[in-house]
C-alpha positions as CSV (number, residue, x, y, z in Angstrom):
1,M,108.2,21.2,0.5
2,G,106.3,21.6,3.7
3,D,102.6,22.3,4.2
4,V,101.0,25.5,5.4
5,V,98.0,25.8,7.7
6,I,95.6,28.8,7.2
7,I,93.2,29.5,10.1
8,G,90.1,31.3,8.8
9,A,88.5,30.9,5.4
10,G,87.1,34.3,4.7
11,V,88.3,36.2,1.6
12,T,91.8,36.7,3.2
13,G,92.3,33.0,4.0
14,I,90.9,32.0,0.6
15,Q,93.2,34.3,-1.3
16,A,96.2,33.2,0.7
17,A,95.3,29.5,0.1
18,L,95.1,30.1,-3.7
19,D,98.4,32.1,-3.8
20,L,100.2,29.3,-2.0
21,A,98.6,26.4,-3.8
22,N,99.3,28.0,-7.2
23,H,103.0,28.0,-6.1
24,G,102.9,24.3,-5.4
25,V,102.4,24.4,-1.7
26,K,100.0,22.0,0.0
27,V,97.5,24.1,2.1
28,H,95.1,23.1,4.9
29,L,92.3,25.7,5.2
30,I,90.7,25.6,8.6
31,E,87.2,27.1,9.1
32,R,85.0,26.8,12.1
33,E,81.8,27.6,10.1
34,P,80.0,25.0,7.9
35,S,81.2,26.9,4.7
36,I,84.1,29.0,3.6
37,G,83.5,32.6,2.5
38,G,83.4,34.5,5.8
39,H,81.6,37.9,6.1
40,M,82.1,38.7,2.4
41,A,79.5,36.1,1.5
42,Q,76.9,38.0,3.5
43,L,77.4,41.3,1.6
44,D,75.3,42.5,-1.3
45,K,77.6,44.8,-3.2
46,T,81.2,46.0,-2.8
47,F,82.4,49.6,-3.0
48,P,83.4,51.6,-4.9
49,T,82.4,49.7,-8.1
50,N,79.1,48.3,-6.7
51,D,80.0,44.9,-8.1
52,C,78.1,41.9,-6.7
53,S,80.0,40.5,-3.7
54,M,79.4,36.9,-4.5
55,C,80.2,37.4,-8.1
56,I,83.8,38.1,-6.9
57,L,83.9,35.6,-4.1
58,S,82.1,32.6,-5.4
59,P,84.6,31.8,-8.2
60,K,87.4,31.9,-5.7
61,M,85.5,29.6,-3.4
62,A,84.9,27.2,-6.3
63,E,88.5,27.3,-7.2
64,V,89.5,26.4,-3.7
65,A,87.1,23.5,-3.7
66,V,88.6,21.8,-6.7
67,H,92.3,22.7,-6.2
68,P,94.3,19.5,-5.7
69,L,96.7,21.2,-3.2
70,I,94.0,22.7,-0.9
71,A,92.3,20.6,1.8
72,I,89.2,22.3,3.3
73,H,88.4,21.5,6.9
74,T,85.1,23.1,7.8
75,C,83.4,22.9,11.3
76,T,86.9,22.7,12.6
77,E,88.9,24.7,15.1
78,V,92.6,24.7,16.1
79,T,93.0,23.6,19.7
80,H,96.7,23.3,20.2
81,V,100.0,24.2,18.4
82,T,103.5,23.0,19.1
83,G,106.8,23.3,17.4
84,D,108.5,26.1,15.6
85,A,109.0,27.5,12.1
86,G,109.3,24.7,9.6
87,N,108.0,22.0,12.0
88,F,104.7,22.9,13.6
89,T,102.2,20.4,14.8
90,V,98.7,21.8,14.6
91,T,96.0,19.9,16.5
92,C,92.5,20.4,15.2
93,L,89.0,19.5,16.4
94,K,86.4,18.8,13.9
95,H,82.9,19.3,15.2
96,P,80.1,16.9,14.2
97,R,78.1,17.8,11.1
98,F,75.7,14.8,11.5
99,I,76.1,14.3,7.8
100,D,78.1,11.7,5.8
101,E,80.3,14.1,3.8
102,E,81.0,11.4,1.2
103,L,77.3,10.6,0.5
104,C,75.7,14.1,0.8
105,N,75.2,15.7,-2.6
106,G,73.8,19.0,-1.3
107,C,70.4,18.6,-3.0
108,G,68.5,20.2,-0.1
109,D,65.5,17.8,0.0
110,C,66.0,17.4,3.7
111,V,66.0,21.2,4.2
112,E,62.7,21.7,2.4
113,I,60.9,19.0,4.4
114,C,62.3,20.1,7.8
115,P,59.4,21.7,9.9
116,V,61.7,23.5,12.4
117,E,62.6,27.2,11.9
118,V,65.2,29.0,14.1
119,Y,67.3,32.1,14.2
120,N,69.7,32.3,11.2
121,R,73.0,33.7,12.2
122,F,74.1,34.0,8.5
123,D,71.2,36.3,7.9
124,A,72.1,38.3,11.0
125,G,68.7,37.4,12.5
126,V,66.7,39.0,9.8
127,G,65.7,35.6,8.4
128,V,65.3,32.0,9.7
129,R,66.8,28.7,8.9
130,K,65.8,25.1,9.4
131,A,67.2,22.6,11.9
132,I,69.0,21.0,9.0
133,Y,70.3,23.6,6.6
134,K,72.8,25.3,4.4
135,P,73.9,28.8,5.6
136,H,73.3,30.0,2.0
137,Q,72.9,28.5,-1.5
138,Q,76.5,28.9,-2.6
139,V,78.2,27.1,0.3
140,I,81.5,25.4,-0.2
141,P,81.7,22.5,0.5
142,D,78.2,21.9,-0.9
143,L,76.8,20.0,2.1
144,V,74.0,20.5,4.6
145,I,74.6,20.5,8.4
146,K,72.2,19.3,11.1
147,D,71.8,21.4,14.2
148,P,71.3,18.8,17.0
149,D,70.3,21.5,19.5
150,H,67.1,22.4,17.6
151,C,66.4,19.1,15.7
152,I,63.2,17.4,17.1
153,E,64.1,14.1,15.5
154,C,60.8,13.9,13.6
155,G,62.5,11.6,11.1
156,L,61.3,13.5,7.9
157,C,64.8,14.3,6.7
158,Y,65.9,10.7,7.0
159,D,63.0,9.6,4.7
160,A,63.7,12.5,2.3
161,C,67.4,11.8,1.9
162,G,67.9,9.5,-1.1
163,P,71.7,8.9,-0.5
164,E,70.9,8.2,3.2
165,A,73.6,10.7,4.2
166,I,72.0,12.0,7.5
167,K,73.5,10.6,10.7
168,K,71.5,10.1,13.9
169,E,74.7,10.2,15.9
170,D,78.1,11.8,15.2
171,E,81.2,12.6,17.2
172,E,84.0,15.1,17.4
173,K,87.2,14.1,15.7
174,Q,90.7,15.2,16.6
175,F,93.6,15.2,14.1
176,D,97.1,16.7,13.7
177,I,98.6,18.5,10.8
178,R,102.4,18.9,10.3
179,A,103.1,22.4,8.9
180,A,106.0,24.5,7.9
181,G,104.1,27.8,8.5
182,I,100.8,29.1,9.8
183,I,98.7,32.1,8.6
184,L,96.1,33.4,11.0
185,A,93.3,35.1,9.2
186,S,90.6,34.8,11.9
187,G,88.6,37.9,10.6
188,Y,86.4,40.1,12.7
189,S,83.1,40.4,14.5
190,V,80.8,43.4,14.6
191,F,80.2,45.6,17.5
192,D,77.3,44.7,19.7
193,P,75.0,47.8,19.6
194,S,73.3,46.7,22.9
195,Q,76.3,48.4,24.5
196,K,74.8,51.7,23.2
197,P,71.2,51.3,24.7
198,Q,70.3,54.9,23.6
199,F,70.0,53.5,20.0
200,R,67.3,51.0,21.0
201,H,68.6,48.1,18.9
202,L,66.4,45.0,19.5
203,D,64.0,47.3,21.3
204,L,62.6,49.0,18.3
205,P,62.1,46.6,15.3
206,D,63.0,49.3,12.7
207,V,66.5,49.9,14.2
208,V,68.9,47.5,12.5
209,T,72.7,47.1,12.2
210,S,74.6,47.6,8.9
211,L,75.2,43.8,8.7
212,E,71.5,43.1,9.2
213,F,70.7,45.7,6.4
214,E,73.3,44.0,4.1
215,R,71.2,40.8,4.4
216,M,68.1,42.8,3.7
217,M,69.5,44.4,0.6
218,N,70.9,41.0,-0.7
219,A,68.7,39.5,-3.5
220,S,69.4,36.0,-2.0
221,G,68.7,37.3,1.5
222,P,65.6,36.8,3.7
223,T,63.6,39.7,2.1
224,G,64.7,39.0,-1.5
225,G,66.5,42.3,-1.7
226,R,63.5,44.4,-0.6
227,V,64.2,47.2,1.9
228,K,61.3,47.2,4.4
229,R,60.3,48.2,7.9
230,L,60.5,45.1,10.0
231,S,57.6,46.4,12.1
232,D,55.0,46.2,9.4
233,G,56.7,45.3,6.1
234,G,56.2,48.7,4.5
235,T,58.7,50.5,2.4
236,P,60.5,53.2,4.4
237,R,60.0,56.8,3.3
238,H,63.0,58.1,5.3
239,V,66.1,56.1,6.2
240,V,68.7,57.4,8.6
241,F,72.3,56.0,8.9
242,I,74.1,56.6,12.2
243,Q,77.9,56.3,11.8
244,C,80.6,55.3,14.3
245,V,78.4,53.0,16.5
246,G,81.2,51.2,18.3
247,S,84.1,53.1,16.6
248,R,86.1,56.1,17.9
249,D,84.4,55.7,21.3
250,T,86.8,56.1,24.2
251,A,84.1,55.3,26.7
252,L,83.7,51.8,25.4
253,G,87.4,51.3,24.6
254,C,86.7,51.2,20.8
255,T,89.1,54.1,20.1
256,G,90.0,53.2,16.5
257,C,88.3,54.0,13.2
258,S,86.7,50.9,11.6
259,T,87.7,52.3,8.2
260,V,84.9,50.5,6.1
261,C,81.8,52.0,7.8
262,C,81.6,55.3,5.9
263,M,82.0,53.7,2.5
264,A,79.6,50.9,3.3
265,A,77.0,53.5,4.4
266,L,77.6,55.5,1.2
267,K,77.2,52.3,-0.9
268,N,73.9,51.2,0.8
269,A,72.5,54.8,0.8
270,M,73.1,55.0,-3.0
271,L,71.5,51.6,-3.5
272,I,68.4,52.7,-1.6
273,R,68.2,55.8,-3.8
274,E,68.5,53.7,-6.9
275,K,65.8,51.2,-5.8
276,Y,63.5,53.7,-4.1
277,P,64.0,57.1,-5.6
278,D,61.2,58.6,-3.5
279,T,62.9,57.5,-0.2
280,E,64.8,60.2,1.7
281,V,68.2,59.1,3.0
282,T,70.2,60.9,5.7
283,I,73.6,60.0,7.0
284,C,74.6,61.3,10.5
285,Y,78.4,61.2,10.7
286,M,81.4,62.4,12.7
287,D,83.8,62.6,9.8
288,I,83.5,61.0,6.3
289,R,86.7,59.0,5.8
290,A,87.0,58.2,2.1
291,Y,90.6,57.2,2.1
292,G,91.0,54.7,-0.8
293,K,91.4,54.9,-4.6
294,G,88.2,56.3,-6.1
295,Y,86.6,56.7,-2.6
296,E,86.4,60.5,-2.6
297,E,84.7,60.3,-6.1
298,Y,82.3,57.8,-4.6
299,Y,81.5,60.2,-1.8
300,Q,80.7,62.9,-4.4
301,R,78.4,60.5,-6.3
302,A,76.5,60.0,-3.0
303,I,76.1,63.8,-2.7
304,D,75.0,64.1,-6.3
305,A,72.4,61.3,-5.7
306,G,70.6,63.5,-3.2
307,I,71.7,61.9,0.0
308,R,71.7,64.3,3.0
309,F,74.7,64.5,5.2
310,I,74.5,65.9,8.8
311,R,77.8,66.2,10.7
312,G,76.7,65.2,14.2
313,M,76.1,62.2,16.5
314,P,72.5,61.7,17.7
315,A,72.1,61.4,21.4
316,E,69.4,58.8,21.3
317,I,66.5,57.4,19.3
318,L,63.1,58.3,20.7
319,E,59.9,56.4,20.2
320,T,56.9,58.5,19.5
321,G,53.2,57.8,18.7
322,N,53.9,58.1,15.0
323,G,57.2,56.1,14.9
324,M,60.7,57.3,15.7
325,E,62.4,60.7,16.3
326,I,66.0,61.6,16.3
327,R,67.4,64.9,17.4
328,V,71.0,65.8,16.2
329,E,73.0,69.0,16.2
330,N,74.7,69.7,12.9
331,T,78.1,70.8,14.2
332,E,78.9,72.6,10.9
333,N,76.3,75.3,11.5
334,S,75.1,74.6,15.1
335,E,71.6,73.9,13.8
336,M,69.4,71.4,15.8
337,V,67.8,69.0,13.3
338,V,64.9,66.8,14.1
339,L,64.5,63.6,11.9
340,F,61.5,61.3,11.7
341,P,62.9,58.1,10.1
342,D,61.0,54.9,9.3
343,L,64.2,52.9,9.3
344,V,67.4,53.5,11.2
345,I,70.7,51.7,10.3
346,L,73.5,51.6,12.9
347,S,76.9,51.5,11.2
348,V,78.5,49.1,13.7
349,G,82.2,49.0,14.0
350,L,84.6,46.1,13.4
351,R,85.9,44.3,16.4
352,P,88.3,41.4,16.8
353,N,86.8,38.0,16.2
354,V,85.7,36.4,19.4
355,S,88.2,33.5,18.9
356,T,91.2,35.7,18.1
357,A,92.5,36.1,21.7
358,A,92.4,32.4,22.4
359,I,94.1,31.3,19.2
360,A,96.7,34.1,19.6
361,K,97.5,32.8,23.1
362,E,97.8,29.3,21.7
363,L,100.1,30.4,18.9
364,G,102.2,32.5,21.3
365,I,101.7,35.8,19.6
366,P,100.5,39.1,21.2
367,V,97.4,41.1,20.7
368,E,97.1,44.9,21.0
369,D,95.0,46.7,23.6
370,S,92.3,46.9,20.9
371,G,92.2,43.1,20.8
372,F,93.5,42.9,17.2
373,L,96.7,40.9,16.5
374,K,100.0,42.7,16.9
375,S,102.4,42.8,14.0
376,E,106.1,42.7,14.4
377,N,106.3,46.1,12.7
378,D,103.1,48.0,11.7
379,A,104.9,50.0,9.0
380,V,107.1,47.4,7.3
381,R,106.5,43.8,8.5
382,I,102.8,44.0,9.0
383,V,102.1,40.3,8.3
384,E,104.9,39.0,10.5
385,T,104.7,38.3,14.2
386,I,107.3,37.9,17.0
387,K,107.1,34.1,16.4
388,P,108.9,33.0,13.2
389,G,106.8,30.9,10.8
390,I,103.5,32.5,12.0
391,Y,101.9,35.2,9.9
392,I,98.8,37.3,10.3
393,A,96.6,38.9,7.7
394,G,93.3,40.7,6.9
395,T,90.9,42.0,9.6
396,A,92.6,39.9,12.2
397,V,95.3,42.6,12.2
398,S,93.0,45.7,12.0
399,P,89.8,46.9,10.4
400,R,90.3,47.1,6.6
401,D,88.4,46.8,3.4
402,I,88.4,43.8,1.0
403,P,91.2,45.0,-1.4
404,D,93.5,45.6,1.6
405,C,92.6,42.1,2.9
406,V,93.5,40.5,-0.4
407,S,96.8,42.4,-0.5
408,L,97.8,41.3,3.0
409,A,96.8,37.7,2.1
410,G,99.3,37.7,-0.8
411,A,102.0,39.1,1.5
412,A,101.4,36.5,4.2
413,A,101.2,33.8,1.6
414,M,104.6,34.6,0.1
415,K,106.2,34.8,3.6
416,A,104.8,31.3,4.3
417,F,105.9,30.1,0.9
418,I,109.5,30.9,1.9
419,D,109.1,28.7,5.0
420,A,107.5,25.9,3.1
421,T,110.3,25.8,0.5
422,R,113.0,25.6,3.2
423,T,111.6,22.2,4.6
């Protein structure tokens, strides 16, 4: 039986790996980040049940870590692929971690003593991290990583590390994997709101993206789950969500609906109302798209919770002497509404992962005009590509929610299983 390579270790890649391994197939899970988990690890709750995101994901991550048929390759990227179905050679490049992975026990003593603090990409910039760090506390594998670009070589971490696992020098390593099939689950990136300067992201401190807000709401995040104005740390009295920032926008070429933004905004709006019942919450939307099982009922729960809905897209966010001002026309009744929010959340759309185009070119599979991967048949063979033995799944194909990603992961895994059993 042949091996299968899965590129991308978010919830889609993790689910596909578990499905294959539980059928007796050896799996190589390739992830360029220091930990598996992807974007789902950044989220606070999932809709429509409001279950803890990591309560769902973390057991799957732990199962992957101990499964005898799954090899995890973090800090690793695929650089070259040759061969065809049943006989691929996948060349990988492992970037230096500056840590002896055999010796490190993940205790974090080195992190505590490190004096350097820099931008934390996992916290979407709301928080900071050290020059030697774990992206979050539930990382798999449970290892730290040293950032050589920001390390000042003060030597404190070397003294603090009992196992002496920290390396002063490390090098990239290249290796090949023979595989019968490949699943590409490279995930997504979020729209850069600087392309919409009228919304003043990074200009006004109290304008944040939906992903930044997810980290703010998360109990393990940089604010300990407290919703606050970044300008002064106060609790906002009025929060406004602006939908479709980077979705359904022909001027920017983002013509499609990102599918998850409406429900994510409803979820976060209800969580705000639960935590801060005196805080007013308004959602400015183009259309509420509650398409999944239980989603329309979830929308009704949001209405019942006292959340205000205004059908209209604000033209801009204005800075006033007292804070911010938003003018928006309610297209349902032609009323001009003026809002004075303390915190604005931009519901940014889902875009293809920055690495998707390059890896698709290497694999010899096409991408659509949107930048997402092109299926052989969008209606029937959605996980198959024009190249036999290479399958696609999750948000690498199109924007979709977590249940849909898990479903596609299972479909891609079973297609790859057939290839693996033929060799």
